[in-house]
C-alpha positions in Angstrom: 81.2 37.3 1.2 84.1 35.1 2.3 84.6 32.5 -0.6 84.6 29.6 1.8 81.2 30.7 3.3 79.9 31.3 -0.2 80.9 27.8 -1.2 79.2 26.4 1.8 76.1 28.5 1.2 75.7 27.3 -2.4 76.4 23.6 -1.4 73.9 23.7 1.5 71.2 25.8 -0.3 67.8 24.2 -1.3 67.7 26.0 -4.6 69.8 25.1 -7.7 72.6 27.2 -8.8 74.7 27.3 -12.0 77.2 29.6 -13.3 77.2 29.2 -17.1 78.6 30.5 -20.3 76.7 30.8 -23.6 78.2 29.3 -26.6 77.9 31.0 -30.0 78.2 29.9 -33.6 80.3 31.7 -36.2 77.5 34.2 -36.7 77.3 34.9 -32.9 74.0 33.1 -32.4 73.6 31.0 -29.2 73.8 27.3 -29.9 74.7 25.6 -26.5 76.0 26.6 -23.1 78.6 25.5 -20.7 78.2 24.6 -17.2 81.0 26.3 -15.4 80.0 25.9 -11.8 76.9 24.1 -10.2 75.8 23.2 -6.7 74.5 19.6 -5.7 70.8 20.7 -5.8 71.2 21.8 -9.5 73.0 18.7 -10.5 70.3 16.6 -8.8 67.7 18.5 -10.9 69.4 17.4 -14.0 69.5 13.8 -12.7 73.2 13.6 -12.0 75.5 13.1 -8.9 77.5 16.0 -7.6 80.6 16.7 -9.6 79.3 15.2 -12.8 78.1 18.4 -14.4 80.5 21.3 -14.1 82.9 21.8 -17.0 80.5 20.1 -19.5 78.1 21.4 -22.2 74.4 21.0 -22.0 74.5 19.1 -25.2 76.9 16.6 -23.7 75.1 15.6 -20.6 71.4 16.4 -21.3 71.1 16.9 -25.1 67.4 16.1 -24.9 66.9 19.3 -23.0 67.9 21.1 -26.2 64.8 19.5 -27.9 62.3 20.8 -25.3 59.5 22.9 -26.7 60.8 25.8 -24.4 64.0 27.2 -26.1 66.4 27.2 -23.1 69.4 28.3 -25.2 67.6 31.3 -26.7 66.3 32.3 -23.2 69.7 32.1 -21.6 71.6 33.6 -24.6 69.4 36.6 -24.5 70.2 37.3 -20.9 74.0 36.6 -21.4 74.2 38.9 -24.5 71.9 41.7 -23.4 72.5 41.7 -19.6 68.8 41.8 -19.1 67.5 39.6 -16.2 64.5 37.6 -16.3 62.3 35.4 -14.1 60.1 32.7 -15.4 58.4 29.4 -15.0 59.1 26.7 -17.6 58.5 23.0 -18.1 61.2 20.6 -19.4 59.7 17.8 -21.3 63.1 16.0 -21.2 63.3 16.3 -17.4 59.5 16.0 -16.7 59.9 18.9 -14.3 58.6 22.3 -13.8 61.2 25.1 -12.8 61.0 28.5 -11.5 64.0 30.2 -12.7 65.8 33.6 -11.9 68.4 34.4 -14.6 70.9 37.2 -14.7 74.3 38.1 -16.3 77.3 39.1 -14.3 79.2 39.9 -17.6 78.7 39.5 -21.3 78.3 35.9 -22.5 78.0 34.6 -18.9 74.9 34.0 -16.9 73.7 32.6 -13.5 70.6 30.5 -13.0 68.8 30.3 -9.7 66.3 27.4 -10.0 63.6 25.9 -7.9 62.0 22.5 -8.6 58.2 23.5 -8.5 57.0 20.2 -10.1 55.0 19.2 -7.0 53.6 22.6 -6.5 52.5 22.6 -10.2 50.9 19.3 -9.8 49.0 20.4 -6.7 47.9 23.6 -8.6 46.7 21.5 -11.5 44.9 19.1 -9.3 43.3 22.0 -7.5 42.3 23.6 -10.8 40.9 20.3 -12.0 38.9 19.8 -8.7 37.6 23.4 -9.1 36.6 22.7 -12.7 35.0 19.4 -11.7 33.2 21.1 -8.9 32.0 23.8 -11.2 30.8 21.2 -13.6 29.0 19.4 -10.9 27.3 22.5 -9.7 26.4 23.6 -13.2 25.0 20.2 -14.1 23.3 19.7 -10.7 19.6 18.9 -10.9 18.7 21.3 -8.2 19.1 25.1 -8.4 22.2 26.8 -7.0 22.0 30.6 -6.4 24.9 32.9 -5.1 24.3 36.5 -4.2 26.6 39.2 -3.0 26.3 41.0 0.3 23.7 43.2 -1.2 21.6 40.2 -2.3 22.4 40.8 -6.0 22.6 37.4 -7.8 26.2 36.9 -9.1 25.9 33.2 -10.0 23.2 30.8 -11.0 23.4 27.3 -12.4 21.4 26.1 -15.4 18.9 24.4 -13.0 18.4 27.6 -11.2 17.8 29.6 -14.4 15.4 27.0 -15.7 13.5 27.0 -12.3 12.7 30.6 -12.4 12.5 31.0 -16.2 15.2 33.5 -16.8 18.4 33.2 -18.7 21.7 33.7 -16.9 22.2 37.2 -18.0 18.7 38.3 -17.0 18.9 36.6 -13.6 22.3 38.1 -12.7 20.7 41.6 -13.1 18.1 40.7 -10.4 18.0 40.7 -6.6 16.5 38.1 -4.2 13.5 40.3 -3.7 12.7 40.3 -7.5 12.0 36.5 -7.5 10.7 35.9 -4.0 6.9 35.8 -3.4 5.4 38.6 -1.3 4.1 36.3 1.4 7.5 34.7 1.8 9.3 38.0 2.7 8.9 37.4 6.4 10.4 33.9 5.9 13.3 35.5 4.1 13.9 37.8 7.0 13.8 34.9 9.5 16.4 33.1 7.3 18.7 36.1 7.4 18.5 36.3 11.2 19.0 32.6 11.4 22.1 32.8 9.3 23.7 35.2 11.6 23.4 32.7 14.4 23.9 29.3 12.7 25.5 30.1 9.3 22.8 28.0 7.6 19.1 27.9 7.4 16.4 25.8 5.6 12.8 26.5 4.8 9.9 25.9 2.3 9.6 29.1 0.1 7.7 30.3 -2.9 9.4 31.9 -5.9 7.8 33.9 -8.8 9.0 32.8 -12.2 9.5 35.2 -15.1 6.1 34.0 -16.5 4.6 35.0 -13.1 3.8 31.5 -12.2 4.5 30.6 -8.5 6.6 27.6 -7.6 7.3 25.9 -4.3 11.0 25.2 -3.5 12.7 23.6 -0.5 15.6 25.9 0.0 18.8 25.7 2.1 21.1 28.7 2.5 24.7 28.9 3.8 27.0 31.9 4.5 29.9 32.4 2.2 33.0 34.8 2.7 32.4 38.6 2.3 28.7 38.4 3.0 27.9 36.2 0.2 25.1 33.7 0.4 24.5 30.4 -1.5 21.2 28.9 -1.8 20.4 25.4 -2.8 16.8 25.1 -4.2 14.8 22.1 -5.0 11.5 22.5 -7.0 8.9 20.6 -5.0 5.8 22.2 -6.8 4.7 18.8 -8.2 5.4 17.0 -5.0 3.5 19.6 -3.0 0.6 19.3 -5.5 0.7 15.4 -5.1 1.0 15.8 -1.4 -2.1 18.0 -1.3 -4.1 15.6 -3.5 -2.8 12.8 -1.3 -4.1 14.7 1.8 -7.4 15.3 0.1 -7.8 11.7 -0.9 -6.8 10.7 2.7 -9.2 13.2 4.2 -12.0 11.7 1.9 -11.0 8.3 2.7 -11.2 8.9 6.4 -14.4 10.9 6.3 -16.6 9.0 3.9 -19.5 7.1 5.4 -18.5 4.1 3.4 -16.3 1.7 5.5 -13.0 1.0 3.7 -10.3 -1.6 4.4 -6.9 -1.8 2.6 -4.5 -4.8 2.7 -1.1 -5.3 1.3 -0.5 -8.1 -1.4 0.1 -10.5 1.5 -3.4 -9.8 3.0 -2.2 -7.7 6.0 -4.3 -4.7 6.8 -2.5 -1.4 6.2 -5.3 1.1 6.4 -8.9 1.5 7.5 -11.2 4.5 7.8 -13.3 5.8 10.6 -16.4 4.4 9.4 -14.9 0.9 9.2 -13.8 1.3 12.9 -17.2 2.5 13.8 -18.9 -0.4 12.1 -16.8 -3.1 13.7 -15.9 -1.6 16.9 -12.1 -1.9 16.8 -9.4 0.7 17.3 -6.9 1.3 14.5 -4.1 -0.3 16.4 -6.2 -3.4 16.9 -6.5 -4.1 13.2 -3.4 -2.6 11.4 -1.1 -5.4 10.5 -3.6 -8.1 11.0 -5.5 -10.3 8.5 -9.2 -9.5 7.7 -9.8 -13.0 8.8 -10.3 -11.5 12.3 -13.7 -10.5 11.0 -14.8 -14.0 9.8 -16.8 -15.7 12.5 -15.9 -19.1 11.2 -17.4 -22.1 9.4 -19.5 -23.1 12.4 -21.3 -19.8 12.4 -21.9 -19.9 8.6 -23.2 -23.4 9.0 -25.4 -22.5 11.9 -26.9 -19.8 9.7 -27.6 -22.2 6.9 -24.3 -22.1 4.8 -22.8 -25.5 4.3 -19.2 -26.2 4.4 -18.9 -26.5 0.6 -20.7 -23.2 0.0 -18.5 -21.7 2.7 -15.3 -22.7 1.1 -16.3 -22.1 -2.4 -17.4 -18.4 -1.5 -13.9 -17.6 -0.2 -12.0 -19.6 -2.7 -14.0 -17.7 -5.5 -13.1 -14.4 -3.7 -9.3 -15.0 -3.6 -9.3 -16.4 -7.1 -11.0 -13.3 -8.5 -8.8 -10.8 -6.9 -5.6 -12.7 -7.6 -6.4 -12.9 -11.4 -5.3 -9.7 -13.1 -8.0 -10.0 -15.7 -10.7 -10.1 -13.2 -9.5 -8.1 -10.1 -12.8 -7.8 -8.5 -15.4 -9.7 -6.4 -18.7 -9.0 -4.9 -20.8 -11.2 -2.7 -22.6 -11.5 0.7 -20.6 -12.5 3.7 -21.0 -12.7 7.5 -18.7 -10.7 9.7 -18.2 -10.5 13.4 -17.8 -7.3 15.3 -15.4 -6.8 18.2 -18.3 -7.3 20.6 -19.1 -10.6 18.8 -22.3 -9.5 17.3 -22.8 -10.6 13.7 -23.2 -8.3 10.8 -24.5 -9.3 7.3 -22.1 -7.6 4.8 -22.5 -7.0 1.0 -18.8 -7.0 0.2 -17.1 -5.4 -2.8 -13.4 -6.2 -3.2 -11.0 -4.6 -5.8 -7.5 -5.7 -6.3 -4.9 -3.0 -7.3 -2.1 -4.2 -9.7 1.0 -2.3 -10.9 2.1 -1.9 -14.6 3.9 -5.1 -14.4 0.8 -7.1 -13.3 2.0 -7.4 -9.8 -0.6 -7.4 -7.0 0.0 -4.3 -4.9 -2.9 -4.1 -2.6 -6.6 -5.1 -2.0 -9.4 -2.6 -1.2 -12.6 -3.9 0.5 -15.9 -2.0 0.7 -18.2 -3.6 3.2 -21.8 -2.5 3.3 -23.8 -3.3 6.4 -26.8 -5.2 5.2 -28.0 -6.4 8.6 -31.1 -4.2 8.9 -32.1 -4.9 5.3 -31.3 -8.6 5.7 -33.4 -8.8 8.8 -36.3 -6.8 7.3 -36.2 -9.0 4.2 -36.2 -12.1 6.6 -39.1 -10.5 8.4 -40.9 -9.9 5.2 -40.4 -13.4 4.0 -41.8 -14.7 7.3 -44.8 -12.4 7.0 -45.3 -13.9 3.4 -44.9 -17.5 4.6 -47.4 -16.8 7.4 -49.8 -15.3 4.9 -49.5 -18.4 2.8 -50.1 -20.5 5.8 -53.2 -18.4 6.7 -54.7 -19.2 3.3 -54.8 -22.7 4.3 -56.2 -21.9 7.7 -59.1 -19.9 6.2 -60.2 -23.2 4.3 -59.8 -25.4 7.4 -61.1 -25.6 10.9 -57.6 -25.1 12.3 -56.9 -22.0 14.5 -54.2 -19.5 14.2 -52.7 -20.7 17.4 -52.5 -24.1 16.0 -50.2 -22.9 13.4 -48.1 -21.1 15.9 -47.8 -24.1 18.1 -46.9 -26.5 15.3 -44.1 -24.1 14.4 -42.8 -23.8 18.0 -43.1 -27.6 18.5 -41.1 -28.1 15.4 -38.4 -25.6 16.4 -38.0 -27.4 19.8 -37.6 -30.7 18.2 -35.0 -29.4 15.7 -33.0 -27.6 18.2 -32.9 -30.7 20.4 -31.7 -32.7 17.4 -28.7 -30.3 17.1 -29.9 -28.5 14.0 -28.2 -25.1 13.2 -30.1 -21.8 13.7 -31.2 -21.4 10.2 -32.7 -24.8 10.1 -34.5 -24.2 13.4 -35.8 -20.8 12.3 -36.9 -22.1 8.9 -38.9 -25.1 10.3 -40.7 -22.7 12.6 -41.8 -20.8 9.6 -42.5 -23.7 7.2 -44.1 -26.3 9.5 -47.3 -24.2 9.7 -47.4 -24.3 5.8 -47.8 -28.1 5.8 -51.5 -27.9 4.7 -51.5 -25.0 2.1 -52.5 -27.5 -0.5 -56.0 -27.5 1.2 -56.7 -24.4 -0.7 -57.3 -26.5 -3.7 -59.8 -28.9 -1.8 -63.6 -28.4 -2.3 -65.3 -27.0 0.7 -67.7 -29.9 0.5 -64.9 -32.2 1.2 -62.8 -30.0 3.4 -65.6 -28.9 5.7 -67.6 -32.1 5.7 -68.7 -32.8 9.4 -68.6 -36.5 8.6 -66.4 -39.3 7.7 -65.2 -38.9 4.1 -65.9 -41.6 1.6 -63.0 -43.5 0.0 -63.3 -41.4 -3.1 -63.4 -38.1 -1.0 -60.5 -39.2 1.1 -58.4 -39.7 -2.1 -59.3 -36.1 -3.0 -58.4 -34.9 0.5 -55.0 -36.6 0.3 -54.2 -34.7 -3.0 -53.6 -31.6 -0.7 -50.0 -32.9 -0.2 -49.3 -32.8 -3.9 -51.2 -29.6 -4.4 -49.2 -27.9 -1.8 -46.0 -29.3 -3.1 -46.7 -27.9 -6.5 -47.3 -24.4 -5.1 -43.9 -24.1 -3.6 -41.6 -26.5 -5.6 -38.6 -25.4 -7.6 -37.7 -22.4 -5.4 -34.6 -22.6 -3.3 -36.0 -20.7 -0.3 -39.1 -23.0 -0.3 -37.0 -26.2 -0.4 -37.9 -27.2 3.2 -41.5 -26.1 2.6 -41.8 -28.3 -0.4 -40.5 -31.3 1.5 -43.0 -30.6 4.4 -46.1 -30.1 2.2 -45.4 -33.3 0.2 -44.2 -35.7 2.9 -45.9 -34.8 6.1 -48.4 -37.6 5.9 -45.7 -40.3 5.2 -45.2 -42.8 8.0 -42.0 -44.5 9.2 -43.4 -48.0 8.3 -44.2 -46.8 4.7 -48.0 -47.0 5.0 -48.4 -43.2 4.6 -49.2 -41.0 1.6 -48.7 -39.8 -1.2 -45.6 -41.8 -2.1 -45.5 -44.5 0.6 -41.8 -43.8 1.5 -40.5 -45.1 4.8 -37.9 -44.7 7.4 -35.0 -42.3 6.9 -36.2 -41.6 3.3 -38.8 -39.4 4.8 -37.4 -35.8 5.0 -36.7 -35.0 8.6 -38.5 -31.7 8.4 -41.6 -33.4 7.3 -41.4 -36.0 9.9 -40.9 -33.5 12.7 -43.9 -31.5 11.4 -46.0 -34.6 11.2 -45.4 -35.4 14.8 -46.1 -31.8 15.9 -49.2 -31.7 13.9 -50.5 -34.9 15.4 -49.8 -33.8 19.0 -51.6 -30.4 18.4 -54.5 -31.9 16.5 -55.2 -34.6 19.2 -54.9 -31.8 22.0 -57.3 -29.6 20.1 -61.1 -29.6 20.0 -62.7 -30.3 16.6 -66.3 -30.4 15.5 -65.9 -34.1 15.1 -64.1 -34.8 18.5 -63.2 -33.7 21.9 -59.7 -32.6 22.9 -57.3 -35.3 24.2 -55.2 -34.8 27.4 -51.5 -34.3 27.3 -50.8 -37.7 28.9 -53.2 -39.6 26.4 -51.7 -37.7 23.4 -48.1 -38.5 24.6 -49.1 -42.2 25.1 -50.5 -42.4 21.7 -47.5 -40.8 19.9 -45.0 -42.9 21.9 -47.1 -46.0 21.0 -46.8 -45.1 17.3 -43.0 -45.5 17.4 -41.8 -47.7 14.6 -45.1 -47.4 12.8 -46.1 -43.8 12.3 -42.9 -42.3 13.7 -39.2 -42.8 13.8 -38.3 -44.2 17.3 -35.3 -41.9 17.4 -37.6 -38.9 16.9 -39.8 -40.3 19.7 -36.9 -40.4 22.2 -36.4 -36.7 21.5 -40.0 -36.0 21.8 -40.2 -37.8 25.1 -37.5 -35.5 26.5 -39.4 -32.5 25.4 -43.0 -33.7 26.2 -43.3 -31.2 29.2 -42.1 -28.3 27.0 -44.9 -29.3 24.5 -47.4 -29.2 27.4 -46.2 -25.6 28.4 -46.3 -24.3 24.8 -49.8 -25.6 24.3 -51.0 -24.1 27.6 -49.5 -20.7 26.8 -51.1 -20.6 23.3 -54.2 -22.4 24.2 -57.2 -21.4 21.9 
């Protein structure tokens, strides 16, 4: 090669070039080397500008190199003295660089070094190796199973989670094939996966594996193609989740199909779930109730009051309900409530409410179990009415009053109560209890009760005692509170001249005062052994004339507005 061209080649080359001589001690042992000729790339590798290296020994310009763990002098001396070429990679601690070196000797004691700075390459390799190691650690420590098979479906890798999942150690598992751990019923699914991999390079399915102990587990498996026909599968053991899901489905099915209506709300009181029985009972669709408050079932205070539940009782009932379920130490409440269906009909409910709390004592949800008691409530009411009528009939048997007299008094009383604006319960109760006003007569002697003559003062005193006798029969019982007032006070008069206690005006219970007016109207209209029946006109005239003495003028005003209705009832139920 032309010397000029050679010089240009070395100066323009991308590799380092140095022509060197090994320096020996007195014993012929290499101790240093001399840079005879170098190119710019080599000088830059040593950290010098061009022209600063040639003609100098290594110990002069980079003595620290001689302290490297790699023995450069020994390496170069061996080539220079033996003539044997070498190629190697070495790291210089002094220069903080990796080099790829080709070293050969043109003549004894001389050597040439062709060097490449491979520091960046080495860093890349180290980072890649580190990444691979980290990836291997990630896969090995992954909570889900990772399996790799060759093209014949033999297992060639499995991480710790995979081995634990199927119950084999790694050596055992790597001697198996896919078919050895897959459940028989999942073979078709495996075939579909292989077909899908040919099209999409990935596939997912729920599969079942057989463990070494022959127990079956359920896995969520995703498979991808690798090079050379290898497959990698990622498996998540969902056996417990599947069991929980099955149990959840069973509970949900039972929840939906049970004949017991059930309602569930969140901690804020919004309905989050209802079953079919609940929807059937109330007539709503699921979309109409989900997200709403159970208050949609409450007919309101006025309905409760109309059915005999006063405002205080109403407020205390629901206050007690919420206080109970919001107390972690109580959590439950049971009582009777009135609900309204979608079609506006009312339903009497025996309600059991349970609150659900988490381990931290935080309210999570509320479960309501409403039981329709409407039929039994109506039956109980009917039985009570029958009982009350039977009690009233006892007095009738001892008196000359007729059965229709009792019915008419009840209907008259209900007419007056309704016109006065009383609620439904009050009106229904007075219809039942007004006919019981004379039940105390069961304790009066027949000689007095049946006497076809005017009673003596002494006998009349005995006769008047039927008010207290009747009162003593029904007093002290909540359901007979109105009956007790009627039996005791139906002979009291507005001006205080009545008996047994001579009370007057508004102190007379309204139910007793209503009953008294109705009884007087019907008694005057009816035939008795000791008198002929009065006409409607004369009876009304007499009662109106008693305003302020026998009867409250306000009650008389209401009676006047209803007098024609009284006449109609009397004629329809005439004896």
